[in-house]
N, C-alpha and C positions, 0 to 999 in steps of 0.2 A: 505494498499500500504504498501510494507516493505520500510526501510535506506539502499538504494544502498552501494556496497563494497564503493566506492569512498568516500560518504559521511561520512561510518562509518569510513575507514581508517583516515579520515583527520580530524575527532572530534578524535581517541586515538592520531594522530599527535600532535594537541593542547592539549590536555590532557596532552604529556610529553613535549612538550615546557612550560605549563605553572608550571609546576611542577618544570621544571628550571629557571626560572624568577628570583628568588634572586642570585643564583650562577652568571647567566649570566652578569645580574647589579654590581654585584662585581666587575668579572674581566671584564668589559666594565672600573669602573673607575680606577683599577689597569695600565690597558692599557694607557688612559690616562694622571695616574698619570708618570708615568714611562716615557711618551716621552716630559712629560711638564720638568721633570727633567733634559733627555738627550740633550732637546732643551737649556735649563738653563745653564747645565753646556758646552756645544756645544760655546756659546758667551763667556764661562767665558776662554776658551781654550783648551778645550778636543776636539782632533781633531775629524771630522765626521763619520771616522772609527769606533768608540769605539761605537758610538752610532746604527751603524750598527751590529756590532755585538749583542748587548745588546737585539736590537728588531730579531735577527735570534734565538738568546737563548730563546726570548720571545715567538716564533712561538713552538718551541721545547716541551715548558713548558706547550701551547695553547692545545697541543693534549695529550700530559701525563694525561692532568684534565680530559680531554676528556675522554681518554683509559680510568683513571679508574672511571669515570663516567658510562663506559658503564656496570662492574662489579656490581654497588652499583644501579643500575637501577632496576638492576631482582631483588637483594638482597631485594630491597626495596616494590617489591611487596607482599613478604611475611612478611617480617616484619612490615610493616602498612597495613596486612590482605586483603591489593587492590587485589588480586590473586582468592581469592573466587569472588570475582566481576568479575575479567577476565575471570573467568572461567565457571560463569554461563551467558556468553552475547553468543548470535548465532554469537562470532569471532573466527577464526583459530588460532592457533600458528604463523603462516605465518604471520597472518595480525597484529600481538600482534610483533611482531618481527622488523616490516617492518617499524614501525611506530618507534618504537625504534632507529631502523637503521637511517630513514631518521632524526628523532627531535636529533640525536648526529652530524650525518651527516650537519645539518642545523645550529646546532652552532657551530661546527666547523671552517666551510669555512665562515659562519657570522665574528666571531671573526679574521681570519684570518685577512679578509678583512678589521675589523676597526684596525689591528696592521699596515696593510700595507700601510691605507691612512695614516692615523694618523704620523706615521713615515716619509710616504712621504712632508706632510704639514709642518712636524714642523722640517725635514732636509730640503728642496729644495733650500732655504735660504742660503743654508752654499755651494751649489756649485755652482762652477764658470762657466762662458759659456765653458771654456774647458771640465770641466768635461762632460757636458752635448754635448759636440762636442762628445769623445768618447763615448758614448754612444750609441750612432748614428750611428757610425760603423762598430757596432758588426755586421757582418755578419748575413745574414738573416738565414741561414743554420744553425749556429747557436744555432739562436732563437728557431727555431725547437728542436731541439734536448733538449732545456731546457722544451718547453712545454712537447713533449711525455716525460721528467722524472717529470714534476709534474704528466700528467696523470698517469705516474705509484705508487708515492706516494701517491696517491690518493686511486685508486686501491689497494695497502700495507694498509693503513691506515682503507679501508672499511674493507680487510679481518680482521685487529686485531681486531676490534671491534665485528665481527663475531663472530670471536674466542670466546671473552669474553663472549659473551650471551652463547654460547657453553658451554664453561668451568663451567659457572655459574651454568647452566641448568643441566650438572650433575654434580654438585654437591649437587643441591638440591636432589636428586635419596636419598643422607645419610642421615640420620638424625645424625651421628657423625662425624666429622671430616671433618662437610662441607668446609670449607671456604682451607683447605689444601688439600682436594682434587679438588677442584677447581682451587689452585693455579697448583699444579701439572697436572689437565689436560691440564693446559696454557702451561707450559710446555714441555709436550710431543707432544701438535699437533703441537705447532712452530715448534718444530726441526722435527717431521712428515713430515709437510705440506711444509719445505725447504728443504729436502729430495728427495721428490717427483716432487717438481719444478726443483731440478739440475739433476735427473733423465731424466724430460723428456724433459729439454732444452738439456742436453747434448743428446741427442736420435737425436734433428732435428737439432742441430750445433756444430759446434765445440769448443765453449763458453761453458765454466762450468758459476753458478754463482759470483764466485770469480774474474771472469777476469772483471765484470764490471767497479769495478774501472780500469781498465788497456784504457785509451784513444787513441784512433786513430788521427794522424792529418792530416787532408786532406789540399788538395788545389785546387778554384777557381776563377778561373778569376789572380788566382797570389795572391788571398786573404787565406790564414789558419785558419781552421775553426777546431774542434773540435766531432768529432763524439764519442759519451757517449754510445750509442744504435745501434750496428749491427742491421739493419731488421730483420734477422732471429734472434734472441735472444729477442728483442723488442717484436716480435709477439708471442712467443713463451709464453715470462714471462707476459705478456697480456692475453691471453688464460688459462694457469696455474692458474692467480692470480683470473679471472672470475670464471674457473671453481672449484676452491677449494675454493671458495666464496660463490659459490650457493651448494657445496654441504654441505659445514659447515652450510648454514643458512636453507634448506630444514632438516637435521638431527635436530639440535637446535628446530623448530616447530614442530617435528614429534616427539623428546624426551618430551615436554612439553605438548602435545594433548593426551601423552599415560601413559607416563609413572611418571610422577610427581606427589609425595602425596601432600595432601595438610596437 
């Protein structure tokens, strides 16, 4: 009886996570150390806002680290000669890159959650009852807008990771200047996906991508709240991100399966 696809995917997923355990432990240690430092400085005079700004910077830094790792995890298959083993197994490129993508997304979400939790635990004692009251007064509609923004950030981050996979695999089609071709492919792919997104969004609404920063003030029951994404541009952008990501993913797997030379 053969191994099921699900079990095989899980095995590859665990392999990718295990290979990242040292980096994960290092980043976890840095997160805890930074928030301990923020907690100490806040008790000695720093305003809580300074700690918030540092943690926002931390969220960006974590994603940059995961993004760079997307390039490294593909190139390491050749550097460590594990690509020979991967291609000898009865697994497709889709399964290989799906496991890599799930591994990176798991690491990103886990690290961001740890950063948010540690920041909350270290800073909550600094918040006054008045501050908690102001948070409770935030309109529900605005919270929905924040959730929509978070979902789009997740889709955009996923697309960036898949584009990194695609660029790395394209770079491996060439024996010379592989790194330069990978970089050029990523830049060209980023520009192309942005242009395609703008064309599609422009076709279904009166908005352009640059209009996303122009928030609209709305009023409901006497309470003002902000619409970050009108429904038509939100739906269009969501569909575009998912569609482009799927195309890049299947293109990456196809190149890996058929074109990449060992």
